[in-house]
C-alpha angles and dihedrals in degrees: 000000000000122000112242142192127194113217108210129168137207090232147328123312095022090125099261096147091043088052091050090051091050094047092047088055093048094043092053088059090062107025125054096213117035121176136192134204134180097194096188114031116194095176109069119203135171112238123168088345092304127111108234138150115280093235093051090050090049094052091045092054097042096046099033095247099136091124089063096044094104088067098035095072108030098159122036117185111225124191093268099037099097092047091051090049092052090046088050092238086124119045116230091206091055091052090049091050090050090056092047092050092049092049091048090055092051091047090059090057104036142067095196128025128195113205115197120204127210124252114309123355094268097055110122096027092125087064093044087250108106118161088260094051092049092048088054092047091054094040090235127157115226136243107194114208117208139173122262102261131095122222099034091039094054091045091054092045091057093047090053093042091058091059094047091048090050089058092044094245122153113235101197104173146014118216112203107211136189092029120182102246097226091047098041101107093039093050093049091048092052093045091050092052094042090054096038092116090061129075092234121114116225113225129185116242130190120317117245109276119185091206090069092049097044121093129239125229087255091055093048092048091052093042093054096036090234127135117242115234128193125024106024092180088074094055090113094050114128118237113219098178139023109213127189113219096216100122128074117299091251093050094047092054091048091054096055108104115131120043100289141183108218123209109214124172117237093246093062096091096159093052094044091051092047094050092046091053093044089054088067091059111084094220090057097034089067088058102040110072093172149294136268111202116197127174141092094246114100117247107246117254095245093047090050090051091051092048092051095045092049090055089218111164111249144163123210126207139166093182102068131059121223091254092050092050092050092049096046094050098042094045094049117106103219115223121205120249131192089254092061094091094161092055093044091052090050092050090054093050093044091050090053090048101046113018118080099214094175090059091048091048091053092048093049 
C-alpha cells in the first residue's frame, strides 16, 4: 500500500499547488515511484485532447507523468456539473467510485501519492465530495496549507478542522506558507503556541517570494487577450514591476530598475523610441521586460519601424486605458504553468531550503 498525504488549504491562493510541486520534487528524491491525483478538479483544461484539471496537467508535464494522467484527474467540474448533480442527472456515488478507481490504479504503481484538494476544505460539498469527504474516502491524513499570518490563519484553520473532524479525518500538520522572512521564526512560534491544544504539528513552508507571484509576459498577453510582438524568446520573462510612462522621457528611464513592463500611450513617440533604443543596450535590456501601448492615436510610421527593428516585446491595444491595464495586471494572481521554467526551478530550490520533508514523511 502506498503512503499518501492529502494537501488541503484554508483558502485560495495559500500556495497549495506550489506546495504540491515542492513536495513532488522532494518525494522523488526519496521514493522511486511518486504519484499525484487531483480527485475533484474545478479548473478544466484541455490537454492532449482530454479534459483534465489544470493542476493535474501541470504536474503531469513538470514531472513527466503523462502516462498516468487518466487517473490523476478523475472528476473534472464543468460549468453545469453541480446543477446536474443537484438535478440527479449525475450520480454522486458514480463520481465517488470514479475517484476510488483512479486512486486504486495509482496505488498499484506508486510508493508515495500526493493528493491535492480543491480550494478550501468545504469545496465540493454540493456534490457530497468536500475535501474532508474525499480524504476520508482515500484514508489519507491531511497537511493543511495556510498563509503566513496569525489571527486570521488560526481562525481559518479551526473552521477547516471542524469539517475534517466531522468526517473523522486526521489533520496531522499545518504548513505555514508565504512567510515574511524577517518574521518567519516569530510567526511559527506564535502559530505553534496558538495551536498547542491540538495534535497538529506546525511546519514552516516557503517564505513569500515576489517572483512566484509576479506574472510573465506570456501571462500578461493571455490575461489581456493581446498578441505579443517583438522578441518571442522572452515570453517567459518574469515582470517584477508595472510602470506607467506618464512622466518625462528622462524621468521614466531613471525610474526603471527591476525588470518592468512599461505602459506608454501611443502618442508618446519620443518615449517609445527611447525605450526601444535602450532595449538594445544590455544594461537596460535586463530592466525592460516589454511595453504595453494603449491609445487610439496611431503610432507614427518611423516610431513603428524603430520598435520593430529593436525587437522589444510589446502589446498594442485601443480597448484599454492606462489605468485599466495597470489595475488588471497588478490585481491578477499569477498561476504557474509548465512553461514557467524559472519559477519551477525556484520552487524546487525553495522547497529544498525550507520544507523539512523528513519530518513530514515521519508524520504521515
